Structure formats: C-alpha cells, structure tokens
C-alpha positions in Angstrom: 175.1 123.0 -56.8 176.9 125.8 -58.6 179.9 127.5 -57.1 181.0 131.1 -57.8 183.7 133.5 -56.5 182.3 135.2 -53.5 182.6 139.0 -53.6 183.3 139.6 -50.0 185.0 143.0 -50.4 181.7 144.9 -50.1 180.7 146.2 -46.6 184.3 146.0 -45.5 186.5 148.9 -44.4 189.5 150.0 -46.4 192.0 148.0 -44.4 190.0 144.8 -44.7 189.6 145.3 -48.4 193.4 145.9 -48.8 194.4 142.7 -47.1 191.8 140.6 -49.1 192.7 142.3 -52.4 196.4 141.9 -51.7 195.9 138.1 -51.1 193.9 137.7 -54.3 196.4 139.7 -56.3 199.3 137.5 -55.2 197.3 134.3 -55.9 196.5 135.5 -59.4 200.1 136.6 -60.2 201.2 133.4 -61.9 198.0 131.4 -61.8 197.8 129.2 -64.9 194.0 128.8 -64.6 193.5 132.5 -65.5 195.7 133.4 -68.5 194.1 136.7 -69.5 192.4 138.2 -66.5 190.0 141.1 -66.5 190.8 143.7 -65.2 194.5 143.3 -66.1 197.1 142.3 -63.5 198.7 145.6 -63.8 195.5 147.4 -63.1 194.8 145.3 -60.1 198.3 145.8 -58.7 198.0 149.5 -59.2 194.7 149.8 -57.4 196.0 147.8 -54.5 199.2 149.9 -54.2 197.1 153.1 -54.4 195.0 151.9 -51.5 198.0 151.0 -49.5 199.6 154.4 -50.1 196.3 156.1 -49.2 196.1 154.2 -46.0 199.7 154.9 -45.0 199.2 158.6 -45.6 195.9 159.0 -43.9 196.2 161.6 -41.1 192.5 162.4 -40.4 192.3 165.3 -42.8 189.4 165.6 -45.3 191.8 165.3 -48.2 193.5 162.1 -46.9 190.1 160.5 -46.1 188.8 161.4 -49.5 191.8 159.8 -51.2 191.4 156.7 -49.1 187.7 156.4 -49.9 188.4 156.8 -53.7 191.1 154.1 -53.6 188.9 151.9 -51.5 186.0 152.1 -54.0 188.3 151.5 -57.0 189.7 148.3 -55.4 186.3 147.0 -54.5 185.1 147.7 -58.0 188.1 146.0 -59.6 187.9 142.9 -57.5 184.1 142.6 -57.9 184.6 142.6 -61.7 187.4 140.1 -61.2 185.1 137.8 -59.3 182.7 137.7 -62.3 185.6 136.8 -64.6 186.9 134.0 -62.3 183.4 132.6 -62.0 183.0 132.4 -65.8 186.5 130.9 -66.5 186.3 128.4 -63.6 182.9 127.1 -64.9 182.0 126.5 -61.3 185.0 124.3 -60.4 185.5 125.0 -56.6 189.3 124.2 -56.7 189.9 126.7 -59.5 188.0 129.4 -57.7 189.9 128.7 -54.4 193.2 129.0 -56.3 192.4 132.6 -57.1 192.2 133.6 -53.4 188.5 134.2 -53.4 186.1 132.4 -51.1 183.4 130.1 -52.4 179.8 131.0 -52.6 177.0 128.7 -53.8 174.0 129.3 -56.0 171.3 126.7 -55.6 169.4 125.7 -58.7 166.0 127.3 -58.8 163.3 124.7 -58.5 160.3 125.3 -60.8 156.9 124.4 -59.4 154.6 123.0 -62.1 152.0 121.2 -60.0 148.6 122.7 -59.3 147.1 122.4 -55.7 143.8 120.5 -55.8 141.3 121.1 -53.1 140.2 117.7 -51.7 136.5 118.2 -51.3 133.8 120.8 -51.1 132.9 122.1 -47.7 130.2 124.2 -46.1 130.4 127.4 -44.1 129.5 126.8 -40.5 127.4 129.1 -38.4 130.5 131.1 -37.3 131.5 132.0 -40.9 134.3 129.5 -41.0 135.2 126.9 -43.6 138.1 124.5 -43.5 140.1 123.8 -46.7 142.6 121.1 -47.4 144.5 120.6 -50.7 147.2 118.4 -52.2 150.6 119.3 -50.9 153.1 120.4 -53.5 156.7 119.3 -53.5 159.2 122.1 -52.8 156.4 124.6 -52.0 157.3 127.0 -49.2 153.9 128.5 -48.8 150.5 128.8 -50.4 148.1 131.7 -51.4 144.4 131.0 -51.2 142.2 133.2 -53.4 138.6 133.8 -52.4 136.4 135.0 -55.3 132.9 136.5 -55.4 130.5 133.8 -56.7 128.5 136.3 -58.8 131.6 138.0 -60.1 134.3 135.3 -60.4 136.9 137.7 -61.5 136.7 139.7 -58.3 139.1 138.6 -55.6 137.5 139.3 -52.3 140.4 138.2 -50.1 143.8 136.5 -50.1 144.9 134.1 -47.4 148.3 132.6 -46.8 149.4 129.3 -45.3 152.7 127.4 -44.9 150.7 124.1 -44.7 148.4 122.4 -47.1 145.3 123.3 -45.1 143.7 126.5 -43.7 140.5 127.6 -42.1 139.0 130.6 -43.8 137.2 133.1 -41.6 134.8 136.0 -42.1 132.6 134.3 -44.6 128.8 134.7 -44.8 126.6 131.6 -44.1 124.2 131.2 -46.9 126.5 132.7 -49.5 128.6 130.9 -52.2 132.2 131.5 -53.0 134.9 130.3 -55.4 138.3 129.4 -54.1 141.6 128.4 -55.7 145.1 127.8 -54.3 148.6 128.6 -55.7 151.9 127.2 -54.4 155.0 129.4 -54.0 158.6 128.2 -54.0 161.6 130.1 -52.7 162.0 132.3 -55.9 159.0 131.5 -58.0 155.3 130.4 -58.0 153.4 127.6 -59.6 150.2 127.7 -61.7 146.9 128.5 -60.2 144.9 125.5 -59.0 141.4 124.9 -60.4 138.7 127.2 -59.2 136.0 125.3 -57.2 133.0 126.0 -55.1 134.1 125.3 -51.5 131.7 127.3 -49.5 128.0 126.5 -49.9 124.9 127.3 -47.9 125.1 126.0 -44.3 122.3 124.1 -42.9 
C-alpha cells in the first residue's frame, strides 16, 4: 500500500483552510525531512497571513468577500502543490508525511487482470428464449461483460449483458438460431482480455 499526503483543503471554507494551513506551516517551519520545500516557506507563510488578514477584515461587503475568496484560493493552491512535494520527498513513508501536518491517504496498487474467462460448456436455447451461461471465475474481477454476437456476422455485437457473478441467464434469444458469445472480466480500474468466442446457443429441440 502506498501512502501520500492527503489534500484535504479542497471543499473546505476559508476558516477551515486557514487552521489547517496554519498547522502545516508550523510543522514545516524547521522540519529536517523537507530541506527545500516547494512552494517556499516564505510564500506559504505569506499566503496564510494574507488569508488571516482577509478573514479578520471581512465585513460582508463585496470587496471584503472578494479578498477572502482570493486569499482562500491561493492558500488552497499552495498547499495542494505542497502535498505533491511532500509525497515525492517522503517516498510514501507515513511517518514523514505525518510530520508535515498533512493527513495520510492511501493509493492501492492497481491489480491487472490477465486471465480470460472460459465458458464451461455449450448450452441450448430453451423454448422461452433463455440460455444459462457459466464461466471460470477470475481472481480480482468485480464484474463481467457478456457479448452476444450474430452467428452470420461475427463482428456484429447484438447485445451486451453484465453480471457480478460468474454465471448469467441470457434472455430474448430466438430458438432455432445460433449465436456467438464471449466474456470479459473487469477489475476496479481496468479490464482483462476477451475470452474465447464460442457457440453457446444452438437449435433447441
């Protein structure tokens, strides 16, 4: 599991941003883990002080609100950029990240799916236009897409079905007609290779 500095200044109001940014600024003041921070310490202190001043002088007027919003955006931008710097320098060490005043966030490693779902056996369409499919379950797969092709025009996808399990009953098929079917597994962020195309719907009788 990889750790990185959580940018939690977004979607917070100006006061929340100020307190969080002030905490980070103090933690970073003499932090030996970060010798040459980007943005610079002076720039960070200046943006935090500007936001504090804007908050203290806000009186409800359009000008004061505009100044607060401008200072708010600048602090959020500076500390978002700083989170990227901290993540790079810390190399994922959670203790170093916490020493900066930032919270921890995690980035799970993306699991690549390389297996192809194999349909167990050929089946026939029943008199109701249904055919039950079952295929080999794929490790780490979250769901599957089942592709139904025209037998006479194999490149034409007639329908797509989806299933969270390694089996599904297809409906709406014509008894006495042949189809090609293949299955593809999907992970959380990627998808695996297409399974082999097979005839799974043959003439019923």
